[in-house]
VOGU-3710 file (C-alpha; in Angstrom, 3 decimals, decimal comma):
1> mnynfdeiid> 98,037/13,531/-42,197  100,213/13,691/-39,110  98,786/15,819/-36,303  101,001/17,712/-33,860  100,013/17,048/-30,254  103,274/18,466/-28,907  102,177/22,002/-29,750  101,669/24,140/-26,637  98,543/26,273/-26,998  97,876/29,182/-24,650
11> rngtdsvkwd> 94,295/28,784/-23,431  94,401/31,628/-20,925  91,842/34,356/-21,528  89,397/32,066/-23,367  87,018/31,684/-20,397  88,336/28,150/-20,064  87,066/26,408/-16,943  90,260/24,385/-16,814  92,638/27,342/-17,159  90,819/30,552/-16,293
21> gvegrwgrkd> 88,897/28,821/-13,504  92,037/28,016/-11,517  92,234/31,355/-9,735  88,605/31,249/-8,643  88,931/27,719/-7,297  92,391/27,835/-5,695  92,962/31,587/-5,310  96,184/31,615/-7,308  97,376/31,656/-10,912  100,660/29,743/-10,677
31> lipmwvadmd> 99,235/26,220/-10,996  99,472/23,923/-14,015  95,828/22,951/-14,691  95,460/19,199/-14,965  91,945/18,791/-13,626  88,904/19,455/-15,882  88,470/16,628/-18,394  89,190/18,343/-21,671  92,318/18,236/-23,803  94,949/20,912/-24,287
41> frtapfviaa> 95,273/19,792/-27,904  93,560/21,638/-30,728  90,010/20,520/-31,312  89,977/18,165/-34,290  90,628/20,382/-37,345  87,814/18,973/-39,493  85,364/19,997/-36,755  86,749/23,541/-36,748  86,633/23,592/-40,566  82,964/22,584/-40,610
51> lkkrlehevl> 82,032/25,348/-38,171  84,041/27,962/-40,094  82,438/26,933/-43,368  78,951/27,327/-41,919  79,877/30,792/-40,608  80,627/31,875/-44,166  76,851/32,006/-44,549  76,143/34,962/-42,337  72,591/34,131/-41,302  72,343/32,148/-38,093
61> gytfackkwa> 68,621/31,524/-38,042  66,579/28,715/-36,591  67,833/25,325/-37,748  66,979/21,674/-37,302  69,329/18,728/-37,137  71,204/18,283/-40,384  70,618/14,963/-42,140  74,273/14,110/-41,655  73,903/14,230/-37,849  71,953/10,986/-37,561
71> esivgwlrtr> 73,712/9,395/-40,543  77,149/10,009/-39,059  76,171/8,605/-35,662  74,673/5,484/-37,241  77,811/5,002/-39,351  80,198/5,586/-36,444  78,408/3,188/-34,124  78,377/0,511/-36,811  82,049/0,776/-37,803  83,605/1,699/-34,442
81> hgwtvrpeml> 81,416/-0,268/-32,039  79,685/-2,928/-34,136  76,292/-1,554/-33,166  73,540/-1,311/-35,772  71,041/1,360/-34,807  68,312/3,220/-36,650  68,006/7,028/-36,654  64,745/6,875/-34,717  66,604/5,283/-31,800  68,552/8,524/-31,274
91> tftpgivrgl> 67,543/11,437/-29,072  69,684/14,559/-28,874  70,688/15,705/-25,382  72,547/18,932/-24,546  75,323/17,160/-22,639  75,437/13,844/-20,819  75,103/15,193/-17,268  71,991/17,068/-18,366  70,812/13,901/-20,057  71,267/12,035/-16,781
101> afaihcftqk> 69,192/14,659/-15,002  66,456/14,334/-17,630  66,471/10,536/-17,241  66,174/10,878/-13,462  63,150/13,131/-13,866  61,583/10,947/-16,544  61,954/7,545/-14,883  61,897/8,275/-11,135  59,986/10,229/-8,536  61,266/12,284/-5,601
111> gdkamvmppv> 62,548/9,958/-2,917  63,312/7,111/-5,316  66,696/5,415/-5,123  69,427/5,499/-7,765  72,643/3,521/-7,343  76,202/4,580/-8,174  79,509/2,772/-7,716  82,118/5,034/-6,101  84,699/6,260/-6,517  82,872/7,636/-9,529
121> yhpfflvtqk> 82,307/10,821/-11,523  80,735/13,048/-8,905  77,779/14,478/-10,915  76,322/10,962/-10,879  75,430/11,260/-7,206  75,295/15,063/-6,951  72,656/15,368/-9,685  70,733/12,517/-8,079  70,775/14,159/-4,654  70,079/17,697/-5,874
131> nereavfspl> 67,003/16,381/-7,663  65,744/14,973/-4,364  66,407/11,318/-5,112  68,351/9,043/-2,798  71,833/8,078/-3,962  72,732/4,512/-2,979  76,487/3,895/-2,878  77,839/0,462/-3,805  81,632/0,864/-3,659  84,078/-0,668/-6,085
141> vlkdgqyqid> 87,020/-2,662/-4,756  90,606/-1,815/-5,725  92,328/-5,146/-6,373  95,541/-5,921/-8,248  95,822/-2,336/-9,409  92,327/-2,093/-10,956  88,811/-1,460/-9,726  86,573/-4,510/-9,459  82,865/-4,921/-8,756  81,879/-6,734/-5,564
151> farfrqdvqg> 78,863/-8,481/-7,083  77,625/-9,907/-3,786  77,377/-6,387/-2,425  76,116/-5,041/-5,772  73,218/-7,499/-5,776  72,275/-6,474/-2,252  72,661/-2,713/-2,747  70,685/-2,509/-5,999  67,513/-3,886/-4,450  64,827/-1,207/-4,472
161> ckllvlsnph> 66,790/1,086/-6,790  64,922/2,474/-9,798  68,131/3,376/-11,634  71,760/2,331/-11,842  74,068/5,019/-13,215  76,975/3,127/-14,768  80,278/4,710/-15,785  81,285/2,623/-18,822  84,286/2,962/-19,168  84,867/3,987/-15,575
171> npggrvwtke> 85,793/7,510/-14,500  88,085/8,168/-12,610  89,658/4,694/-12,667  89,741/4,240/-16,436  88,495/0,669/-16,155  87,048/-0,999/-19,270  84,428/-3,395/-17,954  84,497/-6,891/-19,426  81,549/-8,507/-21,182  81,263/-10,925/-18,267
181> eltqiadich> 81,017/-8,086/-15,742  78,470/-6,209/-17,838  76,441/-9,389/-18,272  76,220/-9,801/-14,503  75,146/-6,164/-14,145  72,465/-6,666/-16,793  71,159/-9,873/-15,203  71,028/-8,479/-11,676  69,384/-5,213/-12,753  66,817/-7,090/-14,834
191> esgtlvisde> 65,917/-9,184/-11,797  65,671/-6,166/-9,489  63,724/-4,023/-11,948  66,510/-1,431/-12,075  66,914/0,591/-15,264  70,545/1,001/-16,352  71,821/4,394/-17,454  75,163/3,712/-19,162  77,409/6,761/-19,564  79,744/5,836/-22,417
201> ihadltlppy> 81,297/9,239/-23,088  84,820/7,764/-22,747  84,086/4,789/-25,042  85,975/6,231/-28,008  88,998/6,849/-25,773  89,497/3,151/-25,035  93,230/2,474/-25,253  94,605/-0,501/-27,201  94,590/-3,424/-26,661  91,373/-2,999/-24,672
211> khstfalise> 87,986/-3,096/-26,381  84,950/-1,176/-25,228  81,725/-3,147/-24,814  78,547/-1,155/-25,329  76,111/-2,091/-22,588  73,092/-2,512/-24,865  74,936/-5,129/-26,956  75,744/-7,383/-24,010  72,492/-9,328/-23,943  68,795/-9,092/-24,624
221> karmnslvfm> 68,241/-8,142/-20,992  70,736/-5,304/-21,351  69,272/-4,162/-24,665  65,752/-3,902/-23,327  66,649/-2,334/-19,974  69,060/0,490/-20,738  69,687/3,993/-21,964  73,144/4,481/-23,486  74,515/8,023/-23,516  77,349/8,819/-25,915
231> spskafnmpg> 79,078/11,881/-27,355  82,126/12,807/-29,441  82,873/15,660/-27,030  85,669/13,944/-25,080  87,269/12,065/-27,976  87,404/15,062/-30,330  87,836/17,754/-27,648  84,663/19,778/-28,107  82,735/19,596/-24,813  81,980/23,317/-25,004
241> lassyviien> 79,474/22,564/-27,778  77,242/20,589/-25,368  76,279/17,917/-27,852  75,481/14,333/-26,932  72,824/11,759/-27,661  71,113/8,758/-26,130  70,360/5,447/-27,833  67,370/3,519/-26,533  66,619/0,129/-28,096  63,462/-0,531/-26,054
251> eelrhrfhty> 60,649/1,152/-27,957  58,503/1,779/-24,873  61,372/3,380/-22,934  62,377/5,369/-26,010  58,887/6,754/-26,501  58,629/7,684/-22,846  61,976/9,482/-22,776  61,546/11,180/-26,142  58,109/12,427/-25,121  59,562/13,847/-21,911
261> measefnegh> 62,385/15,574/-23,801  60,112/16,869/-26,537  57,640/18,370/-24,070  60,168/21,012/-23,004  62,223/21,034/-26,234  65,201/19,592/-24,360  65,897/17,474/-27,446  66,538/20,504/-29,649  70,190/21,288/-30,271  71,851/24,423/-31,570
271> lfaylsvaaa> 73,308/24,723/-35,058  76,892/23,833/-34,145  75,864/20,963/-31,875  74,696/19,050/-34,938  77,376/20,113/-37,422  80,244/19,286/-35,073  79,040/15,727/-34,456  78,581/15,123/-38,169  82,088/16,398/-38,895  83,726/14,411/-36,088
281> yshgtewldq> 82,132/11,103/-36,949  82,463/11,550/-40,715  86,174/12,405/-40,754  87,547/11,430/-37,355  89,075/7,964/-37,608  92,681/8,924/-38,404  92,781/11,849/-35,973  91,340/9,768/-33,150  93,760/6,911/-33,723  96,671/9,348/-33,544
291> vlayikenvd> 95,471/11,117/-30,411  94,902/7,743/-28,723  98,471/6,746/-29,558  99,767/10,004/-28,062  97,658/9,589/-24,914  98,920/6,018/-24,506  102,494/7,325/-24,733  101,658/9,879/-22,036  100,284/7,077/-19,875  103,495/5,091/-20,368
301> ftesylkehi> 105,598/8,169/-19,612  103,679/8,890/-16,415  103,905/5,303/-15,218  107,666/5,136/-15,837  108,291/8,512/-14,214  106,378/7,638/-11,064  108,090/4,268/-10,684  111,541/5,799/-11,106  111,213/9,138/-9,343  108,109/9,085/-7,083
311> pairmirpqa> 107,575/5,422/-6,111  105,386/6,399/-3,142  102,725/7,509/-5,641  101,216/4,702/-7,689  98,867/5,094/-10,572  95,869/3,058/-11,602  96,739/2,474/-15,219  93,752/3,594/-17,320  92,385/1,174/-19,873  90,390/4,056/-21,327
321> sylifldcre> 90,566/7,864/-21,222  93,306/10,378/-20,500  92,536/10,520/-16,778  94,846/8,829/-14,269  93,808/8,143/-10,685  96,900/8,559/-8,526  97,122/6,438/-5,379  98,961/8,669/-2,911  98,171/6,769/0,273  101,769/5,675/0,861
331> lglnqeelnr> 102,681/9,324/1,424  100,903/9,055/4,785  99,035/12,354/4,389  95,439/13,144/5,177  93,345/14,621/2,359  93,912/18,222/3,430  97,664/17,666/3,580  97,615/15,878/0,244  95,844/18,769/-1,439  98,281/21,196/0,132
341> lfveeahlal> 101,194/19,192/-1,257  99,845/19,289/-4,801  98,730/22,924/-4,744  101,129/24,800/-2,503  104,255/22,721/-3,039  103,937/21,173/-6,509  101,884/24,070/-7,967  99,495/21,666/-9,692  95,722/21,828/-10,045  94,265/18,301/-9,961
351> ndgatfgkeg> 90,902/16,889/-8,947  90,738/15,929/-5,287  90,052/12,198/-5,177  87,582/12,647/-2,327  85,180/14,467/-4,664  84,470/11,078/-6,283  83,247/9,699/-2,972  84,920/8,840/0,316  86,510/5,861/-1,433  88,647/8,383/-3,307
361> egfmrlniac> 90,371/9,688/-0,193  94,122/9,408/-0,589  93,850/9,768/-4,361  94,156/12,610/-6,893  92,933/12,608/-10,500  95,464/13,698/-13,121  94,549/14,785/-16,664  97,375/13,883/-19,067  95,734/15,111/-22,308  98,434/17,712/-22,812
371> praileralk> 101,752/18,105/-24,646  104,479/15,850/-23,273  106,577/18,839/-22,226  103,807/20,087/-19,933  103,322/16,634/-18,442  107,036/16,252/-17,810  107,210/19,645/-16,105  104,237/18,795/-13,909  105,691/15,466/-12,812  109,047/17,112/-12,101
381> qleqavnrnv> 107,335/19,667/-9,879  105,506/16,868/-8,078  108,755/14,954/-7,582  110,445/17,990/-6,064  107,459/18,660/-3,783  107,386/15,071/-2,521  111,155/15,088/-1,906  110,890/18,288/0,122  107,937/17,277/2,245  107,784/13,535/2,760
//
């Protein structure tokens, strides 16, 4: 089947954070929303079909995880990522950010240190700080158009940290970490006694020819010293269902985390949280391959457009995900002026790069998971705004 990702779908009036949240955040309605990390494509049709079929039975009583939930995850991890896991290694979590918060509570105490590598997805350090832990920042280095890890600094910064929260692949830079880089992370964290929390929500959005490396498969040290969080929510466009899971190979860590989750029933999902995962992983290969091809074309289109029409704005080409970190520093604007350019002149709603840490100043994050026509219109508006103001 060929899926149509050029279709423009009106999401206004659906309580969409991305669309209906624009007015509350920016005080205006005339912006093209290209911020929140969900897609403007239809949610994968086999997921919708599974939910509709269940609704034909008009009793929505208490339910437990369907057998297909664990089976589909085990099958997907084996075929897509080469990872053989057993059902008992899985723990349901109602979203990865919530899962991170649960891990912080389970494995640390107030005042403990957790390390992040900015610029990085802001809930990593916000959740840490709001839960009264100390966020330790070990910045990435932008080199040759991609983010790199300064391992000398990493080794120094991680000392005394109970946790490392790793964005794998990286958000907002879209970097797919190599096996060699992940091996160094695993070795250093093993030496320092730092547990690795690997957020792999963008793993299934790795763009060819790059290959995602699951942290737990890197080495024995990585396998025994990590929690790997995954979810089909980004890849199949269903984050509103709040369904993710964590895989823990280390039996002692798994028992500790599962006991913590079970004590407050945090590991209990709702009916559709289970059904949607089973549907996505059971039927999703062809759809995902096609959406990845479309996203890659959008990446190519964006890169070509910027080089030809807005050369002062450079993009960090993502190796995974539909998020592009735009390097706007050559425009010579401070962050307030940069935001004004995008909002008031270009009429675009993007994520302010500074929200990912001070290392993101001078950058904006662009979501290109939309029909090509919308992307082209947005870039045209940005071109006109830059020409008028810079």
